[in-house]
C-alpha positions in Angstrom: 143.1 35.0 111.2 140.7 32.3 110.1 143.2 29.6 111.2 143.4 31.3 114.6 139.6 31.2 114.9 139.4 27.6 113.9 142.2 26.7 116.4 140.3 28.2 119.1 136.9 26.8 118.3 135.9 23.4 119.7 132.3 23.2 118.5 132.0 19.6 119.3 128.5 18.5 120.5 128.8 15.6 122.9 126.7 14.4 125.9 128.9 16.3 128.3 128.1 19.6 126.4 124.4 18.8 126.4 124.5 18.2 130.2 126.5 21.3 130.8 124.2 23.4 128.6 121.2 22.1 130.4 122.6 23.1 133.8 123.1 26.6 132.4 119.5 27.1 131.4 117.8 24.7 133.8 115.9 27.3 135.8 114.8 29.2 132.9 113.7 26.1 130.8 111.5 24.9 133.6 109.5 28.3 133.7 106.0 28.0 132.5 106.1 31.4 130.8 109.3 30.3 128.9 107.6 27.0 128.0 104.7 28.9 126.6 106.9 30.2 123.9 106.5 26.8 122.2 103.1 27.9 121.3 104.1 30.9 119.2 105.4 30.3 115.7 108.8 32.2 115.1 109.9 31.4 111.5 108.3 29.0 109.1 107.2 26.1 111.2 109.7 26.6 114.0 108.3 27.7 117.3 109.8 30.7 119.3 111.0 28.4 122.0 112.6 25.9 119.4 114.4 28.9 117.7 115.5 30.2 121.2 116.8 26.9 122.2 118.7 26.5 118.8 120.3 30.0 119.3 121.0 29.3 122.9 122.8 26.0 122.4 124.8 27.3 119.3 125.9 30.4 121.2 126.7 28.3 124.1 129.1 26.2 121.9 130.7 29.1 120.2 131.3 30.9 123.5 132.5 27.8 125.3 135.0 27.2 122.3 136.2 30.8 122.5 136.5 30.6 126.4 133.9 33.3 126.9 131.1 33.6 129.4 129.1 30.6 127.7 126.7 30.4 130.7 125.4 34.1 130.1 125.4 33.5 126.4 123.3 30.5 126.8 120.7 32.3 129.2 120.6 35.5 127.3 120.2 33.7 124.0 117.3 31.6 125.5 115.5 34.8 126.4 116.5 36.9 123.5 112.9 36.5 121.9 110.9 36.5 125.1 108.5 38.9 123.8 105.4 36.5 124.3 103.0 37.5 121.4 102.5 36.2 117.9 104.3 38.9 115.9 102.7 37.6 112.7 99.2 38.8 114.1 99.9 41.1 117.0 101.3 44.6 116.0 103.0 46.6 118.4 101.9 50.1 119.1 105.5 51.2 119.4 106.8 50.3 115.9 107.8 47.5 113.7 108.6 44.0 115.5 112.0 43.8 114.3 112.9 47.2 116.0 110.7 46.9 119.1 110.7 43.2 120.4 114.2 43.2 122.1 112.9 45.9 124.5 109.7 43.9 125.2 111.8 40.6 125.5 114.1 42.4 128.0 111.1 43.9 129.9 109.5 40.4 130.3 112.8 38.7 131.2 113.5 41.2 133.9 110.0 40.8 135.3 110.5 36.9 135.5 114.3 36.4 136.1 117.2 37.9 137.8 119.6 38.7 134.9 123.3 39.8 134.8 124.5 42.7 132.7 125.7 40.4 129.7 122.4 38.6 129.6 120.5 41.9 129.6 122.8 43.3 126.7 122.4 40.1 124.7 118.6 40.4 124.9 118.5 44.1 124.3 121.0 44.2 121.5 120.4 40.8 119.6 119.0 42.7 116.7 122.0 44.7 116.0 122.6 46.3 113.5 119.0 46.7 112.8 118.4 48.4 116.2 121.7 50.5 115.9 122.8 50.3 119.6 126.0 48.5 119.5 126.4 45.3 121.6 128.8 45.9 124.5 130.1 42.3 125.0 131.6 39.6 122.9 128.9 37.2 123.9 126.2 39.7 122.7 127.9 39.9 119.2 128.1 36.2 119.0 124.4 35.8 120.0 123.3 38.3 117.5 125.3 36.6 114.6 124.1 33.1 115.7 120.5 34.3 115.8 120.8 35.6 112.2 122.5 32.2 111.2 119.6 30.2 112.9 116.9 32.5 111.5 118.3 32.2 108.0 118.4 28.3 108.2 114.9 28.2 109.6 113.5 30.6 107.0 115.2 28.8 104.1 114.6 25.2 105.6 118.5 24.7 105.9 118.7 23.4 109.3 119.5 19.9 110.3 116.2 19.1 111.8 117.2 15.5 112.9 119.9 16.5 115.1 118.6 19.8 116.6 115.0 18.5 116.8 116.0 15.6 118.7 117.9 17.6 121.2 115.1 20.2 121.5 112.4 17.5 121.9 114.5 15.8 124.7 115.1 19.1 126.5 111.5 20.1 126.3 110.2 16.7 127.4 112.4 16.7 130.3 111.6 20.2 131.4 107.8 19.5 131.0 108.0 16.4 133.0 109.9 18.3 135.7 107.3 21.0 135.8 104.5 18.4 136.2 106.3 16.8 139.2 106.5 20.1 141.1 
């Protein structure tokens, strides 16, 4: 089974995958509300936007390698933590952040973007199994697992900051330049 998965996975990052990924999320990453996520700390010293881009790109790579809907995975993953508040300070009146933020993120995403059913499922169910509701799509499971992987790497300072930070900075500077040019 492991060999089958390895044979299907082509998790190579190259300039064409970066460009294709950027095309998948271009309308989202240019949105000022999405860019504002860069002001909110998510884990350790990683902003919510950096975390979301990391989850988005890695989910894109996995789904592309497995020949799934990588565009929906990238888009849903970018918006999976679109809750727009500092969860370290602001307490939700509806319960603990880990349980409630997917609903808030989905509400915010629906107000700002036209989402397909896979993107909605990714956002709403990315905290599974904590939130109990089972993801409906393979892409949702993948984003959920990639989110946990990225979060763990961020919390324990295990992520390769050089590689992902360079890509994230490049993407953010490009989208901020394009926003100013509008």
